[in-house]
N, C-alpha and C positions, 0 to 999 in steps of 0.2 A: 592624138589618141587620148591624152589627158582631158582635153576639152570635151570630147565625145562622151567619155565615161562620166565626167562631172555633170554635164547637161542631162544625160539620161537618168542619173541618180537623183538630181534635183527635181526633174519632172515627175519621176516615179514617187518621190517622197511626198510631194504636195498634191498629187492627183491620184486618188484611189483607182480610177478607171485606167490610167496609164500604168499603174503598178501591176495590174492584171495582164496587160498587153506586152510590157517590156520583158523580154527574155533575159534571164540573169547573165547569159553568155555575152549579150550585147554590152554589158557593163564590165564583166569580168575580163574579157579578152583585151579591149583597149586599155583598161586600167593596168593589167599585168604587163602589157608591152611598154606602157609609159614608165612603170616602175622599174622594169629591167633596164630601160634606157637611162633612167636617172642613176641607177646603181653603177652601170658601166661608165657613164660620164664621170661620176664621182671617183670611181676607182682609177680611171685614166688620169684625172687631175692629181690625185694623190700620188700616183706612181711618178708622174712628171715632176712633181715637187720633190720627191725623194731623190730622183735621179739628179735634179738640178742642185740640191743641197750636197749630195755626195760628190758631184763634179766640182762644186765651188770649194769644198774642204779637202780636195785631193792634195796630199803633201808632195806627191811626185810631179805635180803640174808646175812647169817652169813659167807659164804665162800668167 
């Protein structure tokens, strides 16, 4: 999705004819989906790290 949004943006930026033909939604929708995926993946990694740190520092853990 990110690649599609980036390619369409670069083509539209350097070609005035393409700028008129490329609909904004063709860039907005894939870009939005890719950003949501990036946010979710980052949040998942952060949550995983917090859980791992909390598990490692658990004083009740005998192992």
